[in-house]
Structure formats: C-alpha cells, structure tokens
C-alpha positions as CSV (number, residue, x, y, z in Angstrom):
1,M,-7.6,-48.3,-14.2
2,S,-4.6,-47.1,-16.5
3,Q,-3.7,-48.4,-20.0
4,K,-0.4,-46.1,-19.2
5,S,0.3,-48.0,-16.5
6,V,0.5,-51.3,-18.7
7,E,2.2,-50.7,-22.0
8,I,4.9,-49.5,-19.4
9,V,5.3,-52.8,-17.5
10,I,5.1,-54.8,-20.4
11,G,7.9,-52.0,-22.3
12,R,10.1,-52.3,-18.9
13,L,9.8,-56.3,-19.1
14,A,10.2,-56.8,-23.0
15,T,13.7,-54.4,-22.2
16,D,14.7,-54.4,-19.0
17,E,16.6,-57.1,-17.7
18,T,16.9,-57.1,-14.5
19,L,14.0,-56.5,-14.4
20,R,12.7,-59.3,-15.9
21,T,14.3,-61.6,-14.3
22,R,13.3,-60.4,-11.1
23,F,9.1,-60.8,-12.6
24,L,10.1,-64.1,-13.7
25,A,11.0,-65.5,-10.3
26,D,8.7,-63.9,-8.1
27,P,6.3,-62.2,-10.9
28,V,3.6,-61.9,-8.0
29,L,5.6,-59.5,-5.5
30,T,7.3,-57.7,-8.9
31,L,4.2,-56.5,-9.9
32,L,3.0,-55.3,-6.7
33,S,6.6,-54.1,-6.0
34,L,5.8,-51.7,-9.8
35,R,2.7,-50.7,-8.0
36,E,3.4,-49.3,-4.9
37,G,5.7,-47.8,-6.6
38,G,3.6,-45.8,-8.5
39,L,2.2,-47.4,-11.6
40,D,-1.4,-47.3,-11.6
41,L,-2.2,-51.0,-11.8
42,N,-6.0,-52.5,-10.4
43,H,-6.4,-56.1,-9.7
44,G,-8.0,-57.1,-12.8
45,E,-4.5,-56.0,-14.6
46,I,-2.0,-57.3,-12.3
47,Q,-4.2,-60.6,-12.7
48,A,-4.1,-60.2,-16.6
49,L,-0.7,-59.6,-16.6
50,L,-0.2,-62.7,-14.4
51,E,-1.8,-64.9,-16.8
52,M,0.9,-64.3,-19.7
53,P,2.7,-67.5,-20.4
54,I,6.3,-66.7,-18.8
55,A,7.8,-68.2,-22.0
56,G,6.2,-65.0,-23.8
57,W,7.8,-62.8,-21.4
58,R,11.7,-64.0,-22.9
59,A,9.9,-64.3,-27.2
60,M,8.8,-60.4,-26.1
61,A,12.5,-59.9,-24.6
62,D,14.7,-61.1,-27.7
63,L,13.0,-59.5,-30.2
64,V,13.4,-56.3,-29.1
65,H,16.3,-54.9,-30.9
66,P,20.1,-55.1,-28.1
67,R,20.3,-50.8,-28.7
68,L,16.8,-50.8,-26.9
69,Q,18.2,-53.8,-24.2
70,K,18.8,-52.3,-20.7
71,I,21.5,-54.2,-20.4
72,A,21.6,-55.7,-15.8
73,M,25.6,-54.6,-14.3
74,K,27.3,-57.3,-13.4
75,G,25.8,-56.1,-9.8
76,D,22.6,-55.4,-10.6
77,R,21.7,-58.7,-11.7
78,P,19.8,-60.5,-9.5
79,E,19.9,-64.0,-8.9
80,P,17.6,-66.4,-10.5
C-alpha cells in the first residue's frame, strides 16, 4: 500500500483533464493502467477510489485554480 500513490492519483484526477475524462469514461481501466504504469495501488485502494462519487471528481477539479490545471489540447482529448 502506498499513500503517496493514492495522493498522486487524486491529485492527477483533480488537475489533469485528459486523465479525468478517461477515468470518468472507464474508471477501472484507468486505475489499472496507472498501476501498470508504476503507481503502487493495491486492490483495496483501487476499490476505494472507485467508490468515490463521480460528481466529487468533477467538483474537486472545478475548485482547483485554472493555473494549476493541465488542460487537454484539442488532439489530447479522448472521446467522452
């Protein structure tokens, strides 16, 4: 278990529009992809992230100052 990895995922979901869009479309695949990419997420952490309300991720992102957001460029945006 890595609290740091959980914090990285939460931070990225709050600030990275492309990742957040992917997550909202397919949360399981997105989290597994992050784990395969090197983040230390165990089954319990993935399950807890999946149980968080979807509206909460959007609300959190809306509260982050725009200068701290990673905005998706036109070609980076996945289809919703």
